[in-house]
The first five atom37 places (N, CA, C, CB, O) and aatype in JSON, in Angstrom:
{
  "aatype": [20, 20, 20, 20, 20, 20, 20, 20, 20, 20, 20, 20, 20, 20, 20, 20, 20, 20, 20, 20, 20, 20, 20, 20, 20, 20, 20, 20, 20, 20, 20, 20, 20, 20, 20, 20, 20, 20, 20, 20, 20, 20, 20, 20, 20, 20, 20, 20, 20, 20, 20, 20, 20, 20, 20, 20, 20, 20, 20, 20, 20, 20, 20, 20, 20, 20, 20, 20, 20, 20, 20, 20, 20, 20, 20, 20, 20, 20, 20, 20, 20, 20, 20, 20, 20, 20, 20, 20, 20, 20, 20, 20, 20, 20, 20, 20, 20, 20, 20, 20, 20, 20, 20, 20, 20, 20, 20, 20, 20, 20, 20, 20, 20, 20, 20, 20, 20, 20, 20, 20, 20, 20, 20, 20, 20, 20, 20, 20, 20, 20, 20, 20, 20, 20, 20, 20, 20, 20, 20, 20, 20, 20, 20, 20, 20, 20, 20],
  "atom_mask": [
    [1, 1, 1, 1, 1],
    [1, 1, 1, 1, 1],
    [1, 1, 1, 1, 1],
    [1, 1, 1, 1, 1],
    [1, 1, 1, 1, 1],
    [1, 1, 1, 1, 1],
    [1, 1, 1, 1, 1],
    [1, 1, 1, 1, 1],
    [1, 1, 1, 1, 1],
    [1, 1, 1, 1, 1],
    [1, 1, 1, 1, 1],
    [1, 1, 1, 1, 1],
    [1, 1, 1, 1, 1],
    [1, 1, 1, 1, 1],
    [1, 1, 1, 1, 1],
    [1, 1, 1, 1, 1],
    [1, 1, 1, 1, 1],
    [1, 1, 1, 1, 1],
    [1, 1, 1, 1, 1],
    [1, 1, 1, 1, 1],
    [1, 1, 1, 1, 1],
    [1, 1, 1, 1, 1],
    [1, 1, 1, 1, 1],
    [1, 1, 1, 1, 1],
    [1, 1, 1, 1, 1],
    [1, 1, 1, 1, 1],
    [1, 1, 1, 1, 1],
    [1, 1, 1, 1, 1],
    [1, 1, 1, 1, 1],
    [1, 1, 1, 1, 1],
    [1, 1, 1, 1, 1],
    [1, 1, 1, 1, 1],
    [1, 1, 1, 1, 1],
    [1, 1, 1, 1, 1],
    [1, 1, 1, 1, 1],
    [1, 1, 1, 1, 1],
    [1, 1, 1, 1, 1],
    [1, 1, 1, 1, 1],
    [1, 1, 1, 1, 1],
    [1, 1, 1, 1, 1],
    [1, 1, 1, 1, 1],
    [1, 1, 1, 1, 1],
    [1, 1, 1, 1, 1],
    [1, 1, 1, 1, 1],
    [1, 1, 1, 1, 1],
    [1, 1, 1, 1, 1],
    [1, 1, 1, 1, 1],
    [1, 1, 1, 1, 1],
    [1, 1, 1, 1, 1],
    [1, 1, 1, 1, 1],
    [1, 1, 1, 1, 1],
    [1, 1, 1, 1, 1],
    [1, 1, 1, 1, 1],
    [1, 1, 1, 1, 1],
    [1, 1, 1, 1, 1],
    [1, 1, 1, 1, 1],
    [1, 1, 1, 1, 1],
    [1, 1, 1, 1, 1],
    [1, 1, 1, 1, 1],
    [1, 1, 1, 1, 1],
    [1, 1, 1, 1, 1],
    [1, 1, 1, 1, 1],
    [1, 1, 1, 1, 1],
    [1, 1, 1, 1, 1],
    [1, 1, 1, 1, 1],
    [1, 1, 1, 1, 1],
    [1, 1, 1, 1, 1],
    [1, 1, 1, 1, 1],
    [1, 1, 1, 1, 1],
    [1, 1, 1, 1, 1],
    [1, 1, 1, 1, 1],
    [1, 1, 1, 1, 1],
    [1, 1, 1, 1, 1],
    [1, 1, 1, 1, 1],
    [1, 1, 1, 1, 1],
    [1, 1, 1, 1, 1],
    [1, 1, 1, 1, 1],
    [1, 1, 1, 1, 1],
    [1, 1, 1, 1, 1],
    [1, 1, 1, 1, 1],
    [1, 1, 1, 1, 1],
    [1, 1, 1, 1, 1],
    [1, 1, 1, 1, 1],
    [1, 1, 1, 1, 1],
    [1, 1, 1, 1, 1],
    [1, 1, 1, 1, 1],
    [1, 1, 1, 1, 1],
    [1, 1, 1, 1, 1],
    [1, 1, 1, 1, 1],
    [1, 1, 1, 1, 1],
    [1, 1, 1, 1, 1],
    [1, 1, 1, 1, 1],
    [1, 1, 1, 1, 1],
    [1, 1, 1, 1, 1],
    [1, 1, 1, 1, 1],
    [1, 1, 1, 1, 1],
    [1, 1, 1, 1, 1],
    [1, 1, 1, 1, 1],
    [1, 1, 1, 1, 1],
    [1, 1, 1, 1, 1],
    [1, 1, 1, 1, 1],
    [1, 1, 1, 1, 1],
    [1, 1, 1, 1, 1],
    [1, 1, 1, 1, 1],
    [1, 1, 1, 1, 1],
    [1, 1, 1, 1, 1],
    [1, 1, 1, 1, 1],
    [1, 1, 1, 1, 1],
    [1, 1, 1, 1, 1],
    [1, 1, 1, 1, 1],
    [1, 1, 1, 1, 1],
    [1, 1, 1, 1, 1],
    [1, 1, 1, 1, 1],
    [1, 1, 1, 1, 1],
    [1, 1, 1, 1, 1],
    [1, 1, 1, 1, 1],
    [1, 1, 1, 1, 1],
    [1, 1, 1, 1, 1],
    [1, 1, 1, 1, 1],
    [1, 1, 1, 1, 1],
    [1, 1, 1, 1, 1],
    [1, 1, 1, 1, 1],
    [1, 1, 1, 1, 1],
    [1, 1, 1, 1, 1],
    [1, 1, 1, 1, 1],
    [1, 1, 1, 1, 1],
    [1, 1, 1, 1, 1],
    [1, 1, 1, 1, 1],
    [1, 1, 1, 1, 1],
    [1, 1, 1, 1, 1],
    [1, 1, 1, 1, 1],
    [1, 1, 1, 1, 1],
    [1, 1, 1, 1, 1],
    [1, 1, 1, 1, 1],
    [1, 1, 1, 1, 1],
    [1, 1, 1, 1, 1],
    [1, 1, 1, 1, 1],
    [1, 1, 1, 1, 1],
    [1, 1, 1, 1, 1],
    [1, 1, 1, 1, 1],
    [1, 1, 1, 1, 1],
    [1, 1, 1, 1, 1],
    [1, 1, 1, 1, 1],
    [1, 1, 1, 1, 1],
    [1, 1, 1, 1, 1],
    [1, 1, 1, 1, 1],
    [1, 1, 1, 1, 1]
  ],
  "atom_positions": [
    [[112.16, -142.58, -6.25], [111.39, -143.15, -7.35], [109.91, -143.26, -6.99], [111.95, -144.52, -7.72], [109.04, -143.01, -7.81]],
    [[109.65, -143.64, -5.73], [108.26, -143.76, -5.29], [107.56, -142.41, -5.33], [108.2, -144.35, -3.87], [106.38, -142.32, -5.68]],
    [[108.3, -141.35, -4.97], [107.71, -140.0, -4.99], [107.34, -139.58, -6.41], [108.68, -138.98, -4.37], [106.29, -138.99, -6.62]],
    [[108.19, -139.88, -7.37], [107.92, -139.54, -8.77], [106.7, -140.32, -9.26], [109.15, -139.84, -9.66], [105.82, -139.75, -9.9]],
    [[106.66, -141.59, -8.97], [105.52, -142.42, -9.38], [104.23, -141.89, -8.76], [105.74, -143.89, -8.96], [103.2, -141.79, -9.44]],
    [[104.28, -141.55, -7.48], [103.1, -141.04, -6.79], [102.64, -139.71, -7.41], [103.41, -140.84, -5.28], [101.45, -139.51, -7.63]],
    [[103.59, -138.82, -7.7], [103.26, -137.53, -8.32], [102.61, -137.73, -9.68], [104.51, -136.66, -8.44], [101.64, -137.06, -10.01]],
    [[103.15, -138.64, -10.49], [102.56, -138.94, -11.8], [101.16, -139.52, -11.64], [103.44, -139.91, -12.58], [100.25, -139.17, -12.4]],
    [[100.98, -140.39, -10.68], [99.68, -141.01, -10.43], [98.64, -139.96, -10.05], [99.8, -142.07, -9.32], [97.53, -139.97, -10.57]],
    [[99.0, -139.06, -9.14], [98.08, -138.0, -8.72], [97.75, -137.08, -9.89], [98.7, -137.18, -7.56], [96.59, -136.68, -10.04]],
    [[98.73, -136.74, -10.71], [98.5, -135.9, -11.88], [97.53, -136.57, -12.85], [99.82, -135.59, -12.58], [96.63, -135.92, -13.37]],
    [[97.72, -137.85, -13.09], [96.83, -138.59, -14.0], [95.4, -138.61, -13.47], [97.34, -140.03, -14.2], [94.46, -138.48, -14.24]],
    [[95.23, -138.78, -12.18], [93.9, -138.79, -11.58], [93.25, -137.43, -11.73], [93.97, -139.2, -10.09], [92.07, -137.34, -12.08]],
    [[94.0, -136.36, -11.48], [93.45, -135.01, -11.61], [93.06, -134.7, -13.05], [94.46, -133.98, -11.12], [92.01, -134.12, -13.29]],
    [[93.89, -135.08, -14.01], [93.56, -134.86, -15.42], [92.33, -135.66, -15.82], [94.75, -135.25, -16.32], [91.5, -135.16, -16.57]],
    [[92.21, -136.86, -15.33], [91.04, -137.69, -15.62], [89.78, -137.04, -15.06], [91.22, -139.1, -15.03], [88.75, -137.02, -15.73]],
    [[89.85, -136.53, -13.85], [88.69, -135.88, -13.24], [88.32, -134.63, -14.01], [88.98, -135.53, -11.77], [87.13, -134.36, -14.21]],
    [[89.31, -133.84, -14.47], [89.04, -132.64, -15.25], [88.37, -133.0, -16.56], [90.33, -131.86, -15.51], [87.39, -132.38, -16.96]],
    [[88.89, -134.01, -17.24], [88.34, -134.45, -18.51], [86.91, -134.93, -18.34], [89.2, -135.56, -19.11], [86.04, -134.64, -19.17]],
    [[86.67, -135.65, -17.28], [85.33, -136.17, -17.02], [84.37, -135.01, -16.74], [85.35, -137.16, -15.84], [83.26, -135.0, -17.26]],
    [[84.78, -134.04, -15.93], [83.92, -132.91, -15.6], [83.62, -132.08, -16.83], [84.58, -132.04, -14.53], [82.53, -131.51, -16.93]],
    [[84.54, -131.99, -17.76], [84.33, -131.21, -18.97], [83.27, -131.82, -19.87], [85.64, -131.07, -19.74], [82.71, -131.14, -20.74]],
    [[82.97, -133.1, -19.68], [81.96, -133.78, -20.49], [80.63, -133.88, -19.78], [82.44, -135.16, -20.88], [79.8, -134.72, -20.13]],
    [[80.41, -133.05, -18.78], [79.17, -133.09, -18.02], [78.41, -131.78, -18.16], [79.46, -133.38, -16.55], [79.0, -130.71, -18.37]],
    [[77.09, -131.88, -18.05], [76.23, -130.71, -18.01], [76.52, -130.0, -16.69], [74.71, -131.1, -18.16], [76.64, -130.65, -15.64]],
    [[76.62, -128.68, -16.73], [76.96, -127.9, -15.54], [75.77, -127.02, -15.15], [78.22, -127.02, -15.78], [75.17, -126.36, -16.0]],
    [[75.44, -127.03, -13.87], [74.35, -126.21, -13.35], [74.88, -124.83, -12.98], [73.68, -126.88, -12.11], [75.92, -124.71, -12.33]],
    [[74.17, -123.8, -13.4], [74.54, -122.42, -13.1], [73.43, -121.74, -12.31], [74.82, -121.63, -14.39], [72.26, -122.1, -12.42]],
    [[73.83, -120.75, -11.5], [72.86, -119.89, -10.83], [73.05, -118.47, -11.4], [73.04, -119.92, -9.26], [73.81, -118.28, -12.34]],
    [[72.37, -117.51, -10.81], [72.47, -116.14, -11.32], [73.91, -115.65, -11.38], [71.65, -115.2, -10.44], [74.33, -115.07, -12.39]],
    [[74.68, -115.89, -10.32], [76.06, -115.39, -10.27], [76.99, -116.13, -11.21], [76.58, -115.48, -8.85], [77.77, -115.5, -11.92]],
    [[76.93, -117.45, -11.22], [77.84, -118.21, -12.1], [77.49, -117.98, -13.57], [77.78, -119.71, -11.77], [78.37, -118.05, -14.42]],
    [[76.22, -117.71, -13.88], [75.84, -117.38, -15.25], [76.56, -116.09, -15.67], [74.29, -117.22, -15.38], [77.1, -116.0, -16.77]],
    [[76.55, -115.1, -14.78], [77.21, -113.83, -15.09], [78.71, -114.01, -15.29], [76.96, -112.82, -13.96], [79.32, -113.32, -16.1]],
    [[79.31, -114.94, -14.56], [80.75, -115.19, -14.68], [81.12, -115.97, -15.95], [81.25, -115.95, -13.47], [82.12, -115.67, -16.59]],
    [[80.3, -116.96, -16.31], [80.66, -117.88, -17.39], [80.03, -117.56, -18.75], [80.29, -119.26, -17.0], [80.56, -117.93, -19.79]],
    [[78.87, -116.86, -18.72], [78.15, -116.67, -19.98], [78.01, -115.19, -20.33], [76.76, -117.3, -19.88], [78.57, -114.74, -21.33]],
    [[77.28, -114.43, -19.53], [77.01, -113.03, -19.85], [76.6, -112.29, -18.58], [75.89, -112.91, -20.94], [75.73, -112.75, -17.84]],
    [[77.23, -111.16, -18.33], [76.89, -110.35, -17.16], [75.74, -109.42, -17.52], [78.12, -109.54, -16.66], [75.94, -108.28, -17.93]],
    [[74.53, -109.93, -17.36], [73.32, -109.21, -17.75], [73.01, -108.03, -16.84], [72.15, -110.15, -17.77], [72.18, -107.19, -17.2]],
    [[73.64, -107.94, -15.68], [73.37, -106.81, -14.79], [74.22, -105.58, -15.13], [73.63, -107.21, -13.34], [73.81, -104.45, -14.85]],
    [[75.38, -105.78, -15.72], [76.28, -104.67, -16.01], [76.38, -104.33, -17.49], [77.64, -104.97, -15.5], [77.07, -103.38, -17.86]],
    [[75.7, -105.09, -18.34], [75.78, -104.82, -19.78], [74.44, -105.11, -20.44], [76.9, -105.67, -20.43], [73.81, -106.14, -20.17]],
    [[74.03, -104.22, -21.27], [72.8, -104.43, -22.04], [73.11, -105.0, -23.42], [72.02, -103.1, -22.18], [72.25, -105.62, -24.05]],
    [[74.34, -104.78, -23.88], [74.75, -105.31, -25.18], [75.39, -106.68, -24.99], [75.73, -104.33, -25.88], [76.22, -106.87, -24.11]],
    [[74.99, -107.64, -25.83], [75.46, -109.01, -25.71], [76.98, -109.08, -25.78], [74.84, -109.87, -26.79], [77.6, -108.56, -26.7]],
    [[77.58, -109.74, -24.79], [79.02, -109.94, -24.73], [79.27, -111.31, -24.1], [79.73, -108.8, -23.92], [79.34, -111.45, -22.88]],
    [[79.4, -112.33, -24.96], [79.58, -113.71, -24.5], [80.96, -113.89, -23.88], [79.4, -114.7, -25.68], [81.97, -113.49, -24.46]],
    [[81.0, -114.49, -22.7], [82.26, -114.68, -21.98], [82.91, -116.03, -22.26], [82.03, -114.53, -20.5], [84.06, -116.25, -21.87]],
    [[82.2, -116.93, -22.91], [82.72, -118.28, -23.13], [83.7, -118.37, -24.27], [81.6, -119.21, -23.37], [83.89, -117.43, -25.04]],
    [[84.33, -119.54, -24.36], [85.3, -119.78, -25.43], [84.89, -120.95, -26.33], [86.67, -120.04, -24.84], [85.65, -121.35, -27.22]],
    [[83.69, -121.49, -26.11], [83.15, -122.52, -26.98], [81.63, -122.38, -27.0], [83.58, -123.95, -26.51], [81.05, -121.79, -26.08]],
    [[80.98, -122.91, -28.03], [79.52, -122.78, -28.13], [78.82, -123.39, -26.92], [79.03, -123.45, -29.41], [79.29, -124.36, -26.32]],
    [[77.67, -122.79, -26.58], [76.94, -123.17, -25.38], [75.46, -123.35, -25.67], [77.14, -122.12, -24.28], [74.88, -122.65, -26.51]],
    [[74.86, -124.3, -24.95], [73.4, -124.4, -24.88], [73.05, -124.19, -23.42], [72.86, -125.8, -25.43], [73.61, -124.86, -22.54]],
    [[72.13, -123.27, -23.15], [71.63, -123.07, -21.79], [70.21, -123.61, -21.74], [71.69, -121.56, -21.37], [69.35, -123.19, -22.51]],
    [[69.98, -124.54, -20.83], [68.67, -125.13, -20.61], [68.02, -124.44, -19.42], [68.77, -126.67, -20.38], [68.47, -124.61, -18.29]],
    [[66.97, -123.67, -19.67], [66.19, -123.06, -18.6], [65.09, -124.06, -18.24], [65.59, -121.66, -19.02], [64.26, -124.4, -19.09]],
    [[65.09, -124.53, -17.0], [64.21, -125.62, -16.59], [63.73, -125.4, -15.16], [64.93, -126.99, -16.72], [64.13, -124.45, -14.49]],
    [[62.85, -126.31, -14.7], [62.46, -126.37, -13.28], [62.35, -127.84, -12.91], [61.1, -125.61, -13.02], [62.05, -128.69, -13.75]],
    [[62.59, -128.13, -11.65], [62.59, -129.53, -11.2], [61.21, -130.17, -11.29], [63.1, -129.61, -9.76], [61.11, -131.39, -11.4]],
    [[60.14, -129.39, -11.24], [58.78, -129.91, -11.28], [58.23, -130.05, -12.71], [57.87, -129.0, -10.48], [57.12, -130.55, -12.89]],
    [[58.98, -129.64, -13.7], [58.52, -129.59, -15.1], [58.71, -130.94, -15.8], [59.28, -128.5, -15.86], [59.84, -131.4, -15.97]],
    [[57.6, -131.56, -16.2], [57.65, -132.86, -16.88], [58.44, -132.84, -18.19], [56.26, -133.33, -17.16], [59.34, -133.67, -18.37]],
    [[58.14, -131.91, -19.1], [58.91, -131.86, -20.35], [60.41, -131.61, -20.11], [58.35, -130.76, -21.25], [61.25, -132.12, -20.85]],
    [[60.73, -130.83, -19.07], [62.14, -130.59, -18.73], [62.82, -131.9, -18.34], [62.27, -129.55, -17.58], [63.97, -132.15, -18.71]],
    [[62.11, -132.71, -17.59], [62.66, -134.0, -17.15], [62.89, -134.93, -18.33], [61.72, -134.67, -16.14], [63.84, -135.72, -18.33]],
    [[62.02, -134.85, -19.35], [62.19, -135.7, -20.54], [63.39, -135.27, -21.38], [60.93, -135.67, -21.4], [64.04, -136.11, -22.0]],
    [[63.69, -133.98, -21.4], [64.79, -133.46, -22.21], [66.15, -133.64, -21.51], [64.56, -131.98, -22.52], [67.18, -133.76, -22.17]],
    [[66.15, -133.67, -20.19], [67.42, -133.72, -19.43], [68.35, -134.85, -19.86], [67.12, -133.88, -17.95], [69.54, -134.6, -20.06]],
    [[67.87, -136.11, -20.03], [68.79, -137.17, -20.45], [69.34, -136.95, -21.87], [68.09, -138.51, -20.39], [70.46, -137.35, -22.16]],
    [[68.56, -136.31, -22.73], [69.02, -136.01, -24.08], [70.19, -135.03, -24.02], [67.87, -135.42, -24.95], [71.19, -135.21, -24.72]],
    [[70.07, -134.02, -23.18], [71.15, -133.03, -23.04], [72.4, -133.66, -22.45], [70.68, -131.85, -22.17], [73.51, -133.36, -22.88]],
    [[72.23, -134.53, -21.48], [73.39, -135.22, -20.89], [74.09, -136.08, -21.95], [72.95, -136.11, -19.69], [75.32, -136.11, -22.02]],
    [[73.3, -136.76, -22.75], [73.84, -137.6, -23.82], [74.59, -136.76, -24.85], [72.72, -138.39, -24.52], [75.69, -137.12, -25.28]],
    [[74.0, -135.63, -25.23], [74.65, -134.73, -26.2], [75.97, -134.18, -25.64], [73.71, -133.57, -26.56], [76.95, -134.09, -26.37]],
    [[75.98, -133.82, -24.37], [77.21, -133.29, -23.78], [78.32, -134.34, -23.84], [76.97, -132.86, -22.31], [79.46, -134.02, -24.16]],
    [[77.98, -135.58, -23.54], [78.98, -136.64, -23.6], [79.45, -136.89, -25.03], [78.41, -137.94, -23.0], [80.64, -137.1, -25.28]],
    [[78.52, -136.86, -25.98], [78.86, -137.14, -27.38], [79.69, -136.02, -28.0], [77.59, -137.34, -28.2], [80.65, -136.29, -28.73]],
    [[79.35, -134.78, -27.72], [80.09, -133.64, -28.29], [81.34, -133.29, -27.48], [79.18, -132.42, -28.38], [82.24, -132.63, -27.99]],
    [[81.39, -133.73, -26.24], [82.57, -133.53, -25.4], [83.01, -132.09, -25.3], [83.7, -134.34, -25.92], [82.23, -131.22, -24.92]],
    [[84.26, -131.83, -25.65], [84.87, -130.5, -25.53], [84.39, -129.5, -26.58], [86.36, -130.63, -25.62], [84.72, -128.31, -26.5]],
    [[83.63, -129.95, -27.57], [83.21, -129.06, -28.66], [82.13, -128.07, -28.25], [82.72, -129.87, -29.82], [82.04, -126.98, -28.82]],
    [[81.31, -128.44, -27.26], [80.26, -127.54, -26.77], [80.19, -127.67, -25.25], [78.88, -127.88, -27.43], [80.8, -128.57, -24.66]],
    [[79.44, -126.76, -24.63], [79.14, -126.89, -23.2], [77.65, -126.68, -23.01], [79.96, -125.87, -22.34], [77.07, -125.75, -23.56]],
    [[77.04, -127.56, -22.23], [75.63, -127.42, -21.91], [75.52, -127.01, -20.44], [74.85, -128.75, -22.19], [76.08, -127.66, -19.55]],
    [[74.79, -125.91, -20.22], [74.52, -125.42, -18.89], [73.03, -125.56, -18.61], [74.98, -123.95, -18.73], [72.2, -125.52, -19.52]],
    [[72.7, -125.74, -17.33], [71.31, -125.78, -16.88], [71.1, -124.67, -15.88], [70.95, -127.16, -16.27], [71.92, -124.45, -14.99]],
    [[69.98, -123.95, -16.02], [69.61, -122.89, -15.09], [68.21, -123.2, -14.57], [69.67, -121.48, -15.76], [67.25, -123.21, -15.33]],
    [[68.11, -123.44, -13.26], [66.82, -123.69, -12.61], [66.11, -122.34, -12.47], [67.0, -124.4, -11.21], [66.58, -121.47, -11.74]],
    [[65.01, -122.17, -13.17], [64.31, -120.88, -13.19], [63.76, -120.49, -11.82], [63.17, -120.92, -14.2], [63.64, -119.3, -11.52]],
    [[63.44, -121.47, -10.98], [62.95, -121.17, -9.64], [64.06, -120.65, -8.74], [62.31, -122.39, -9.02], [63.82, -119.82, -7.86]],
    [[65.28, -121.14, -8.94], [66.4, -120.76, -8.08], [67.21, -119.59, -8.66], [67.32, -121.95, -7.87], [68.01, -118.98, -7.95]],
    [[67.01, -119.28, -9.93], [67.77, -118.21, -10.59], [66.83, -117.26, -11.32], [68.79, -118.8, -11.58], [66.85, -117.19, -12.55]],
    [[66.01, -116.53, -10.56], [65.02, -115.65, -11.2], [65.62, -114.47, -11.95], [64.07, -115.14, -10.17], [65.01, -113.97, -12.89]],
    [[66.8, -114.02, -11.56], [67.39, -112.86, -12.23], [67.77, -113.18, -13.68], [68.63, -112.37, -11.46], [67.4, -112.44, -14.6]],
    [[68.5, -114.28, -13.88], [68.92, -114.62, -15.24], [67.7, -115.03, -16.07], [69.97, -115.76, -15.22], [67.62, -114.71, -17.26]],
    [[66.77, -115.73, -15.46], [65.55, -116.13, -16.18], [64.77, -114.89, -16.62], [64.66, -117.03, -15.29], [64.27, -114.84, -17.75]],
    [[64.68, -113.9, -15.75], [64.0, -112.65, -16.08], [64.73, -111.85, -17.14], [63.83, -111.81, -14.83], [64.11, -111.25, -18.01]],
    [[66.05, -111.85, -17.07], [66.86, -111.1, -18.04], [66.63, -111.62, -19.46], [68.34, -111.19, -17.69], [66.73, -110.85, -20.42]],
    [[66.34, -112.91, -19.6], [66.11, -113.5, -20.92], [64.63, -113.68, -21.22], [66.82, -114.83, -21.03], [64.27, -114.29, -22.23]],
    [[63.78, -113.17, -20.37], [62.34, -113.2, -20.61], [61.76, -114.61, -20.65], [62.03, -112.51, -21.88], [60.84, -114.87, -21.43]],
    [[62.26, -115.49, -19.83], [61.78, -116.87, -19.82], [60.37, -116.9, -19.24], [62.74, -117.8, -19.01], [60.17, -116.58, -18.07]],
    [[59.42, -117.3, -20.05], [58.01, -117.37, -19.63], [57.51, -118.81, -19.65], [57.14, -116.5, -20.53], [56.56, -119.14, -18.94]],
    [[58.13, -119.65, -20.45], [57.74, -121.06, -20.49], [59.01, -121.92, -20.5], [56.85, -121.37, -21.76], [60.07, -121.52, -20.97]],
    [[58.85, -123.11, -19.95], [59.99, -124.03, -19.87], [59.57, -125.39, -20.4], [60.51, -124.14, -18.42], [58.4, -125.76, -20.31]],
    [[60.51, -126.13, -20.95], [61.91, -125.77, -21.1], [62.11, -124.74, -22.22], [62.74, -127.01, -21.38], [61.4, -124.73, -23.22]],
    [[63.09, -123.89, -22.0], [63.55, -122.94, -23.02], [65.05, -123.12, -23.15], [63.17, -121.45, -22.64], [65.74, -123.4, -22.17]],
    [[65.55, -122.95, -24.36], [66.96, -123.19, -24.64], [67.58, -121.98, -25.32], [67.15, -124.45, -25.5], [67.03, -121.44, -26.28]],
    [[68.72, -121.58, -24.83], [69.48, -120.49, -25.41], [70.69, -121.11, -26.1], [69.9, -119.44, -24.33], [71.55, -121.69, -25.44]],
    [[70.76, -120.98, -27.42], [71.89, -121.49, -28.21], [72.84, -120.33, -28.45], [71.4, -122.13, -29.58], [72.47, -119.33, -29.07]],
    [[74.06, -120.46, -27.95], [75.02, -119.36, -27.99], [76.25, -119.76, -28.8], [75.43, -118.94, -26.56], [77.05, -120.57, -28.35]],
    [[76.4, -119.2, -30.01], [77.64, -119.45, -30.76], [78.77, -118.62, -30.14], [77.46, -119.09, -32.28], [78.51, -117.68, -29.38]],
    [[80.0, -118.96, -30.45], [81.13, -118.22, -29.91], [81.08, -116.77, -30.39], [82.47, -118.88, -30.31], [81.36, -115.84, -29.62]],
    [[80.74, -116.58, -31.65], [80.61, -115.23, -32.21], [79.18, -115.07, -32.73], [81.67, -114.96, -33.35], [78.62, -116.0, -33.31]],
    [[78.62, -113.92, -32.52], [77.27, -113.68, -32.98], [76.28, -113.69, -31.83], [76.87, -114.72, -34.02], [76.64, -113.88, -30.67]],
    [[75.03, -113.47, -32.18], [73.96, -113.37, -31.19], [73.38, -114.75, -30.86], [72.85, -112.44, -31.71], [73.38, -115.65, -31.7]],
    [[72.89, -114.89, -29.63], [72.26, -116.15, -29.25], [70.87, -116.29, -29.87], [72.16, -116.25, -27.73], [70.26, -115.31, -30.28]],
    [[70.39, -117.53, -29.92], [69.07, -117.85, -30.45], [68.31, -118.64, -29.39], [69.18, -118.67, -31.78], [68.87, -119.51, -28.73]],
    [[67.03, -118.32, -29.23], [66.2, -118.99, -28.23], [65.26, -119.98, -28.91], [65.4, -117.96, -27.41], [64.76, -119.73, -30.01]],
    [[65.03, -121.12, -28.25], [64.05, -122.12, -28.69], [63.28, -122.58, -27.47], [64.74, -123.33, -29.42], [63.79, -122.54, -26.35]],
    [[62.05, -123.01, -27.69], [61.21, -123.45, -26.57], [60.62, -124.82, -26.84], [60.09, -122.44, -26.32], [60.46, -125.24, -27.98]],
    [[60.31, -125.51, -25.75], [59.63, -126.8, -25.83], [60.58, -127.96, -25.68], [58.9, -126.91, -27.13], [61.8, -127.81, -25.76]],
    [[60.01, -129.13, -25.48], [60.79, -130.36, -25.31], [61.24, -130.84, -26.68], [59.95, -131.46, -24.57], [60.57, -131.65, -27.32]],
    [[62.37, -130.36, -27.12], [62.89, -130.67, -28.45], [63.45, -132.09, -28.51], [63.97, -129.66, -28.84], [64.04, -132.56, -27.54]],
    [[63.26, -132.77, -29.65], [63.88, -134.09, -29.82], [65.38, -133.95, -30.09], [63.2, -134.86, -30.97], [65.85, -132.87, -30.46]],
    [[66.09, -135.02, -29.91], [67.55, -135.01, -30.08], [67.93, -134.52, -31.47], [68.13, -136.41, -29.83], [68.89, -133.76, -31.61]],
    [[67.21, -134.94, -32.5], [67.54, -134.55, -33.87], [67.5, -133.04, -34.05], [66.58, -135.22, -34.86], [68.31, -132.47, -34.79]],
    [[66.56, -132.38, -33.37], [66.46, -130.92, -33.46], [67.66, -130.25, -32.79], [65.15, -130.44, -32.81], [68.19, -129.26, -33.29]],
    [[68.08, -130.8, -31.66], [69.28, -130.28, -31.0], [70.5, -130.45, -31.9], [69.52, -131.0, -29.65], [71.29, -129.52, -32.05]],
    [[70.65, -131.61, -32.5], [71.8, -131.88, -33.38], [71.81, -130.88, -34.54], [71.77, -133.34, -33.91], [72.86, -130.35, -34.9]],
    [[70.63, -130.63, -35.12], [70.53, -129.68, -36.23], [70.87, -128.26, -35.75], [69.1, -129.72, -36.85], [71.57, -127.52, -36.45]],
    [[70.37, -127.87, -34.58], [70.66, -126.52, -34.05], [72.13, -126.38, -33.69], [69.79, -126.24, -32.81], [72.72, -125.32, -33.88]],
    [[72.72, -127.43, -33.17], [74.15, -127.38, -32.83], [74.96, -127.13, -34.1], [74.6, -128.7, -32.13], [75.94, -126.39, -34.08]],
    [[74.55, -127.76, -35.2], [75.26, -127.57, -36.47], [74.96, -126.2, -37.08], [74.88, -128.69, -37.47], [75.86, -125.45, -37.43]],
    [[73.65, -125.88, -37.19], [73.24, -124.66, -37.9], [73.47, -123.38, -37.1], [71.79, -124.77, -38.26], [73.88, -122.36, -37.67]],
    [[73.21, -123.4, -35.8], [73.31, -122.19, -34.99], [74.69, -122.06, -34.34], [72.22, -122.19, -33.91], [75.28, -120.98, -34.32]],
    [[75.19, -123.18, -33.81], [76.47, -123.15, -33.1], [77.67, -123.4, -34.0], [76.46, -124.15, -32.0], [78.8, -123.1, -33.62]],
    [[77.42, -123.94, -35.2], [78.51, -124.19, -36.14], [79.38, -125.38, -35.78], [79.36, -122.99, -36.23], [80.55, -125.42, -36.14]],
    [[78.81, -126.36, -35.07], [79.57, -127.54, -34.66], [78.96, -128.77, -35.31], [79.59, -127.68, -33.1], [77.77, -129.06, -35.13]],
    [[79.79, -129.49, -36.07], [79.31, -130.71, -36.72], [79.17, -131.85, -35.72], [80.27, -131.13, -37.85], [79.91, -131.92, -34.74]],
    [[78.22, -132.72, -35.98], [77.98, -133.86, -35.11], [79.19, -134.8, -35.14], [76.71, -134.61, -35.54], [79.8, -134.99, -36.19]],
    [[79.52, -135.37, -34.0], [80.61, -136.36, -33.98], [80.18, -137.61, -34.75], [81.0, -136.73, -32.52], [78.99, -137.87, -34.93]],
    [[81.16, -138.37, -35.2], [80.88, -139.58, -35.98], [79.91, -140.53, -35.27], [82.17, -140.31, -36.28], [79.15, -141.24, -35.92]],
    [[79.95, -140.55, -33.94], [79.12, -141.49, -33.18], [77.63, -141.23, -33.32], [79.5, -141.43, -31.73], [76.83, -142.12, -33.03]],
    [[77.23, -140.03, -33.77], [75.79, -139.77, -33.91], [75.39, -139.34, -35.32], [75.37, -138.69, -32.92], [74.26, -138.91, -35.53]],
    [[76.29, -139.44, -36.27], [75.94, -139.06, -37.65], [75.08, -140.11, -38.28], [77.21, -138.84, -38.5], [74.68, -139.98, -39.44]]
  ]
}
């Protein structure tokens, strides 16, 4: 009986950790971007690898506007939960993916719907603009908590 209880307890902890990680912004580098979003080195035609809408934040650690937007993105990821995924790409550490998308100014955001072409936006956008883009570009309605 103790073994069964222990196994259930461990399973619950693992599921909780997975659920929690799914509600967090994830940092990508050149290689993980190719695995999770788009392999820009082997394909010139857009082919999204994800299974839910994505926002990619191209940023740098020294960028003031990027620092102001970061908490907004974290908040949005928690509020939208499993409906979207927000990724961050440090342009200084991931020059290949940044170059592939022609990132010249930061912050820059790539809005990727599950089907269709991605859309780029630039600048320190307010939360309301993100919510509107998530609805209009990604096709995901705002959760009740932020309507």
